[in-house]
C-alpha positions in Angstrom: 2.1 -2.8 -10.5 0.6 -4.1 -7.3 -0.9 -1.9 -4.7 -2.9 -2.5 -1.6 -3.8 -0.7 1.6 -3.2 -2.1 5.0 -6.1 -3.8 6.7 -8.4 -1.2 8.3 -7.7 -0.5 12.0 -10.9 1.4 12.4 -12.6 -1.6 14.1 -10.4 -0.9 17.1 -12.5 2.2 17.8 -16.2 2.0 18.8 -16.9 4.3 15.9 -16.2 3.7 12.3 -13.7 6.0 10.6 -15.8 6.3 7.5 -13.9 9.1 5.9 -10.6 7.2 6.2 -12.3 4.1 4.9 -13.7 6.1 2.0 -10.3 7.5 1.1 -8.9 3.9 1.1 -11.8 2.8 -1.0 -11.1 5.5 -3.5 -7.5 4.4 -3.7 -8.4 0.8 -4.4 -10.8 1.7 -7.2 -8.1 3.8 -8.7 -5.7 0.8 -8.4 -8.2 -1.6 -9.9 -8.7 0.8 -12.9 -4.9 0.9 -13.3 -4.6 -2.8 -13.2 -7.5 -3.3 -15.7 -5.6 -1.1 -18.2 -2.4 -3.0 -17.5 -4.2 -6.3 -18.2 -5.8 -5.0 -21.4 -2.3 -3.8 -22.5 -0.7 -7.1 -21.5 -3.1 -9.1 -23.7 -2.8 -6.7 -26.7 -6.2 -5.0 -26.3 -5.0 -1.4 -25.9 -4.1 0.5 -29.0 -1.7 2.1 -29.3 0.4 -0.2 -27.0 1.2 1.4 -23.7 4.6 1.4 -22.0 3.7 1.1 -18.3 7.3 1.0 -16.9 8.4 4.2 -18.7 5.4 6.4 -19.7 5.0 9.2 -17.2 1.2 8.9 -17.6 1.4 5.5 -15.9 4.4 5.8 -13.7 3.1 9.0 -12.0 -0.3 7.3 -11.4 1.5 4.3 -9.9 3.4 6.5 -7.5 0.3 8.4 -6.5 -1.6 5.2 -5.9 1.1 3.6 -3.7 1.5 6.9 -1.9 -2.2 7.2 -1.1 -2.3 3.6 0.1 0.7 4.0 2.4 -0.7 7.3 3.8 -4.0 5.5 4.6 -2.0 2.6 6.2 -0.1 5.1 8.3 -3.3 6.9 9.4 -4.9 3.5 10.1 -2.0 2.6 12.4 -2.4 5.9 14.2 -6.1 5.0 14.8 -5.1 1.6 16.1 -2.4 2.9 18.4 -4.7 5.5 19.9 -7.3 2.9 20.4 -4.8 0.7 22.3 -4.6 -2.1 19.8 -2.8 -5.0 21.5 -0.1 -7.2 20.1 -2.3 -10.3 19.5 -4.7 -8.3 17.3 -1.8 -6.7 15.5 -0.2 -10.0 14.8 -3.4 -11.4 13.4 -3.8 -8.5 11.0 -0.1 -8.6 10.1 -0.2 -12.3 9.4 -2.9 -11.7 6.8 -0.8 -9.1 5.0 2.3 -11.3 5.1 0.4 -14.4 4.0 -1.1 -12.5 1.1 2.3 -11.2 0.1 3.5 -14.8 -0.1 0.5 -15.7 -2.3 1.4 -12.7 -4.6 4.9 -14.0 -5.0 3.7 -17.5 -5.9 1.0 -16.2 -8.3 3.4 -13.8 -10.0 6.0 -16.5 -10.4 3.5 -18.6 -12.3 2.3 -15.7 -14.6 5.6 -13.8 -14.9 8.5 -16.3 -14.2 11.1 -13.8 -15.4 9.8 -10.8 -13.4 8.0 -12.3 -10.5 7.4 -10.2 -7.4 9.8 -10.8 -4.6 9.2 -7.6 -2.7 6.1 -5.8 -3.8 3.8 -3.5 -1.9 2.4 -6.2 0.4 5.9 -7.3 1.3 7.0 -3.8 1.9 3.9 -3.0 4.0 4.5 -6.0 6.2 8.0 -4.8 7.1 6.9 -1.2 7.4 4.0 -2.1 9.7 6.4 -3.9 12.0 8.8 -0.9 12.1 6.0 1.4 12.9 4.6 -0.8 15.6 8.0 -1.2 17.3 9.1 2.5 17.1 6.1 4.7 17.3 4.6 3.7 20.7 7.9 4.2 22.6 8.3 7.6 20.9 4.8 8.7 22.0 5.4 7.5 25.5 8.7 9.5 25.8 7.9 12.6 23.7 4.1 12.9 23.8 3.0 15.3 21.1 6.6 15.9 20.3 6.6 12.5 18.6 4.8 14.0 15.6 7.5 16.4 14.5 10.1 13.7 15.0 8.0 11.3 12.8 7.9 14.0 10.1 11.7 14.4 10.2 12.3 10.6 10.2 9.9 10.3 7.3 11.9 12.9 5.4 15.2 11.0 6.2 13.6 7.8 4.9 12.7 9.5 1.7 16.2 10.9 1.2 18.3 8.0 2.4 18.3 6.0 -0.8 20.0 8.9 -2.6 22.7 9.0 0.0 23.5 5.4 0.9 22.8 3.4 -2.3 25.4 0.7 -3.3 25.6 -2.1 -5.8 25.7 -4.7 -3.1 21.9 -4.1 -2.5 20.9 -4.9 -6.1 20.3 -8.6 -5.4 16.9 -10.0 -4.6 18.1 -10.8 -1.1 18.9 -7.1 -0.4 16.9 -5.0 -2.8 14.0 -4.9 -0.3 16.0 -2.1 1.5 15.6 0.3 -1.4 19.3 1.2 -1.4 19.8 -0.1 -4.9 21.8 1.4 -7.7 19.7 -0.4 -10.4 16.0 -1.1 -10.2 15.1 -4.8 -10.3 13.3 -6.3 -13.2 10.0 -7.2 -11.5 6.3 -6.6 -11.9 6.1 -4.7 -8.6 8.7 -3.2 -6.4 8.0 -1.2 -3.2 11.1 -1.3 -1.0 11.2 -0.2 2.6 13.1 2.9 1.6 12.0 5.5 0.6 8.4 4.3 1.1 8.7 4.0 4.9 8.8 7.8 4.9 5.3 8.0 3.4 3.9 5.6 6.0 5.6 7.6 8.8 4.0 10.8 7.4 0.7 9.0 7.4 1.1 8.1 11.1 2.1 11.7 11.9 -0.9 13.0 9.9 -3.2 10.5 11.7 -2.0 11.5 15.1 -2.5 15.2 14.3 -6.0 14.7 12.9 -7.1 12.5 15.8 -6.0 15.3 18.2 -7.2 18.3 16.3 -9.6 17.3 13.5 -10.9 13.9 14.4 -14.0 14.4 12.3 -11.9 14.6 9.2 -11.3 10.8 9.6 -14.4 9.7 11.5 -17.1 12.1 10.2 -20.0 10.8 8.1 -19.8 10.6 4.3 -22.6 11.2 1.7 -24.7 8.3 0.8 -23.2 8.2 -2.7 -19.8 7.5 -1.1 -20.8 4.8 1.4 -20.0 2.0 -1.0 -16.4 3.3 -1.1 -16.3 3.2 2.7 -17.4 -0.4 2.7 -14.9 -1.3 0.0 -12.2 0.4 2.1 -12.9 -1.9 5.0 -12.5 -4.9 2.8 -9.5 -3.7 0.9 -7.3 -6.7 1.4 -9.9 -9.2 0.3 -10.7 -7.0 -2.7 -7.0 -6.8 -3.6 -6.5 -10.6 -3.6 -9.6 -11.2 -5.7 -9.7 -8.3 -8.2 -6.8 -9.3 -10.5 -7.8 -13.0 -11.0 -11.3 -11.7 -11.8 -10.1 -9.0 -14.1 -7.7 -11.3 -15.9 -10.4 -14.0 -16.1 -12.8 -11.5 -17.7 -10.2 -10.4 -20.3 -9.4 -14.0 -21.2 -13.1 -14.8 -21.4 -13.5 -11.9 -23.8 -10.6 -13.0 -25.9 -12.0 -16.5 -26.1 -15.5 -15.2 -27.0 -14.0 -12.9 -29.7 -12.3 -16.0 -31.4 -15.6 -17.9 -31.6 
């Protein structure tokens, strides 16, 4: 399972959104803990052996982690849109996400040639960020605050659509990114546009509401003990790209030491 938040958009504002960054940091620590357990299990160091694809203890955690990341990504986009983020800055941030998605595909193909990641969370996030960027600003211009209820409805539709419009034709690697599959692909990570776009849209809606009525919930100060999480949340993409190689390297080093 791969999971990563969108790059922080808080830098668009003259004030840091420390609480949003902290929430993202909490999510990434949870993700790293999940991945560490996955790595230990993969190399036979967890007893009894865990079944990550089917055990509810792990599948529910994965769903919660991805949900939290996409909610944070949506709220981050709300912050960026309110701050007037221009297209050049958006494209620079988007290119980092898309580039890292390509690296994940290459790395997973080396490590898991039979189940490499063709459309994981970074791939999904890159597409979802484009959809949000293209659709939300026009909705806000035309509807004002009425855009928020519409985003909630659209999010619900995105969540429900895979159950209504699925078809075998979408089961191939070329089309399973839509999420309209009748059979889940055999891959180490799979975060299709549907239904997960609905979570990001709800994150945007929540962010717009909070920025209007409870801005301090996102931008308020955090206790000193939580500040490291806020810093980590601002560097989430870098942390994501580094943490698995480091964790796997540590596990392999331990195995090599144990054989000495």
